[in-house]
C-alpha positions, 0 to 999 in steps of 0.5 A: 825666819820672820817675814821681815827677816826673809825680805831683808835676806831677799834684798841682800841676795838681790844686791849681789845677784842683780848685776848678773841677772841684768848682764845675762839678760841684756846679752840674750835680749840685746835690750838693756832696759827690758833686761832691767825690767825683767830682773825687777819682775824676778825680784817681785816673784821672790818677794811673793814666794820665798816668805812662804816657800823659804829661801832656795838653796841657790837663790841666785839660780832661782832668780836667774831661771825666773828672769829668763823664763819671763824673758822668753814669755815676753818675747813669745807674747810679742810673736817675734815680729822681727827676725832679730827676736826670732833668732833670740827666741831660738837661742833662749829656747835652746838654752832653756832645754839645757837650763840648769836646775835651781841647785846648779851653780851659775857661770860666775865669770861676769867681768867682761859682760858687766863691762859691756853693759857699762859701755852700752849705758855710757853711749854718747847719745845719753847724757853723762849724768844719765849714763852714770845714774843708770849704770849705778842703778843696774850694776850696784842696785842702788836706789834713786835716793842713794844715787842722789846722795852720791851726786848731791842732787834731788832724788827726782832729778836722778829718777828723771835721768834714769828714765830718759836714759832708758828711753834712749836705750830702748828707742835707738837700738844701741848695740850691746857691745864693747866698742873699739877704736875711736868709739871706745875712746869716746866712752872711756871717761864715762866708763872710768867714772862709773867704775869708780862710783861702783867702787865708792858705793862699796867702799863706804856704803850709802845706806844699810847696816854695813859700812863696806860692801866688799862685793862692789869693791871687788867688782870695780877692781875686776873691771878696772883690771879689764880696762887696763887691758882694753886701753893699755896705753891710757894712763887714766885707766892705770891711775884708776886701778891704782886708786882703787887698789890703794884704797881697797888695801885698807879695807881689813883695817877700816872696821872693828870686829862688830863692823864699826868704822875705824878712822884712818889715823887709828887703823892698825896699818899692819892689817893693810894689804901690802900686796895690794899696795905694791900693785897700786904703786906699780900701776902709778909707775905705769901712769908716770911712764905714760905721761899721765901723772897730772890726770884726775885719777892719778892725782887722787891715787897719788894722795892715797899713795902718801898714806900707803907709804907711811908705816905710821900715821905720824909719818904721813906727808900731809903737806904733800897731800894738801898740795895735791888736793890744791892741784886737784881742786884746780882741775876738778873744782868741787866742794867735796875736794875742798872739804878733803883739802881742809882735812889735810890743811888741819894736819899741816896748819892746824884746825883753825885754818881748816875750820875757816875753809869748812865754814866757807862751804856752809852755804854750798847748796850741794852740801846741805844734806851731805853729812860729812860737812858737819862731821868734819866741822865737828872734828875740827871744833872738838880739836879746838876745844869748842865741845858744845859746838862740836856736839851739835855738829856731830848730832847734825851729821848723825841726823843726815847719815843714811848708813846705820854704822856711820850714824852710830859712830857719829852719835858716839862722837857727839857723846864724847863731845858732850862729856868733854864739855861737862869736864871743861 
């Protein structure tokens, strides 16, 4: 295995194991920023040692063992000035005595601990934007660049938000816990947002060579199910779960054998997970019973439900989808929501009507680096027979795409438009 291949393998393992490392260390240390710093040290150790020694049989256990030992060393160096630290060190020393060998499987039940970490990071003392950015960094292992693209803001802005959040956590002594009662209610909105962003980070990977990161989708779904038990009477908890279940039901049909994207209208709906669809629709029924059908996640789930109920692409109720997007746009004004509404309008009123909406978004500062704007524009231009314009739009979208599979897909669309232009 070459050094480059080894580094790629290490980073792939890291993306999977990072949440486990941070949640375990945060539980032991009662210090979230310190836990993240020590997991980064474990990664550096792996990058230094594994190219020479080879990938361990259980790389996650190796990283966990290394991170915990560094945590213990760190606390020893601080000489346990506080009683809290003395207690933590005793706990960790006892754990080290029975610490499993590197080949021993780790405890894999991290759902509640991950949620506790998210609740901690979503404390009201931290700004909404910083909460979400910090959690995406810790839970998803996303880079500041990937998070910046998700928020459509400069990378330096995200870096500053993460730094401020970590300083607040370090300096305020915030408890590492799942809050209850009124305190829980105050944090739920941010927690919902974070969990859905975790899901989206897996549903369409911002970068890399994979179109879907299934492990992140599964983590988000597990957290969503836990949230419905933590807040059983909160309709948006059930709505969020419905939204994720219905979207995830299409995952098997979203790529071909080589991992290349397949557009929604071209997917084999027989591969959609009918059990997951039933779970999603059942959650939507619960939302309605709780009086939350007009919530932000409920409206998005209702849109995805229109696709889930259609056994063929032709049966899709695009008029209802367009109407739901109009309502959502009123509640949550966003150029991305408008762009999605334009896609629905194209199916109802034709590509020209949709193109007028898309052209109106061309000056939006937040969309200047958003590859889906020229991608949607290219598709509408192609349908209108403006193939040269479509080619240029697809090329622009490919230049902006960070995901390799998506970039190749958009380049293929550009080639199709170029071929169509020659045959005009």
